TIDRENSE-641309 format. One record per residue (C-alpha): x, y negated, z negated. Coordinates in steps of 0.001 Angstrom, whole numbers, plus 500000, padded with zeros to 6 digits. Example, Ala and Ser with C-alpha at 12.3 -4.5 7.8 and 13.67 -1.06 7.14 Angstrom:
% residues 2
{x 512300 y 504500 z 492200}
{x 513670 y 501060 z 492860}
% end
This chain:
% residues 98
{x 874838 y 068190 z 211730}
{x 875500 y 071506 z 210043}
{x 877240 y 071408 z 206632}
{x 879214 y 074443 z 205622}
{x 878291 y 075786 z 202137}
{x 881977 y 076264 z 201402}
{x 882579 y 072494 z 201702}
{x 879734 y 071787 z 199292}
{x 881210 y 074199 z 196724}
{x 884661 y 072633 z 197113}
{x 883194 y 069136 z 196705}
{x 881221 y 070042 z 193586}
{x 884228 y 071810 z 192051}
{x 886455 y 068797 z 192740}
{x 883974 y 066447 z 191077}
{x 883654 y 068766 z 188072}
{x 887389 y 069088 z 187456}
{x 888038 y 065382 z 188047}
{x 885351 y 064308 z 185575}
{x 886636 y 066759 z 182939}
{x 890191 y 065414 z 183326}
{x 889015 y 061817 z 182924}
{x 886992 y 062754 z 179846}
{x 890008 y 064469 z 178256}
{x 892170 y 061392 z 178868}
{x 889576 y 059150 z 177244}
{x 889442 y 061435 z 174173}
{x 893231 y 061212 z 173783}
{x 893116 y 057406 z 173842}
{x 890187 y 057099 z 171437}
{x 890973 y 055830 z 167941}
{x 889962 y 058032 z 165044}
{x 886973 y 056951 z 162965}
{x 889095 y 056382 z 159883}
{x 892675 y 055797 z 158827}
{x 895284 y 058418 z 159740}
{x 895965 y 061214 z 157279}
{x 899079 y 061109 z 155116}
{x 900487 y 063999 z 157146}
{x 899891 y 062058 z 160361}
{x 901550 y 058946 z 158906}
{x 904600 y 060945 z 157887}
{x 904805 y 062611 z 161294}
{x 904386 y 059341 z 163196}
{x 906573 y 057058 z 161073}
{x 909347 y 059214 z 159565}
{x 911955 y 058439 z 162221}
{x 914875 y 060168 z 160474}
{x 912909 y 063256 z 159365}
{x 913800 y 062982 z 155669}
{x 910132 y 063386 z 154603}
{x 909996 y 059898 z 153136}
{x 909390 y 056471 z 154596}
{x 911748 y 053529 z 154241}
{x 910601 y 049937 z 154624}
{x 912283 y 049900 z 158046}
{x 910127 y 052836 z 159198}
{x 906717 y 051478 z 158166}
{x 904573 y 048715 z 159631}
{x 901311 y 046912 z 159026}
{x 899629 y 047345 z 155637}
{x 902232 y 049890 z 154506}
{x 905000 y 047352 z 155076}
{x 903015 y 044535 z 153471}
{x 902182 y 046579 z 150346}
{x 905427 y 048578 z 150246}
{x 906494 y 047364 z 146776}
{x 903079 y 048238 z 145292}
{x 903130 y 051725 z 146832}
{x 906747 y 052546 z 145927}
{x 905871 y 053678 z 142407}
{x 909359 y 054867 z 141436}
{x 910955 y 051798 z 143070}
{x 913549 y 053877 z 144947}
{x 913016 y 052111 z 148284}
{x 911099 y 054996 z 149868}
{x 907495 y 056124 z 150102}
{x 906916 y 059832 z 149596}
{x 903871 y 061905 z 150387}
{x 903046 y 061965 z 146668}
{x 903202 y 058164 z 146412}
{x 900960 y 057794 z 149435}
{x 898461 y 060264 z 147942}
{x 898268 y 058102 z 144786}
{x 897804 y 054865 z 146738}
{x 894381 y 053209 z 146730}
{x 892420 y 053809 z 149904}
{x 892443 y 050814 z 152265}
{x 889226 y 048895 z 152774}
{x 887874 y 048462 z 156271}
{x 887412 y 044957 z 157598}
{x 884300 y 043363 z 156204}
{x 883889 y 046049 z 153532}
{x 883010 y 044662 z 150116}
{x 883908 y 046003 z 146734}
{x 880965 y 048105 z 145533}
{x 881298 y 046697 z 142013}
{x 880279 y 043195 z 143172}
% end
């Protein structure tokens, strides 16, 4: 059986492009190594675009610790307040002072 070189090239090219597409999709779904940046939080959570986060817009640890983070007690978290917030500990991470 004679195999045409053109079919081999087409097959290899198809495999190459398919594997690159799958790899790109996996990269998009991969979680970052650390917490999101403040800019990313604002972009993802600021539903009304007012450059501040209300308690209705936040979730998870931000919602749980909202009162602690809202330094001026105005009911909103600003970029400046988030920059002053203590960095969250990862699960299982101990305080280095102990």
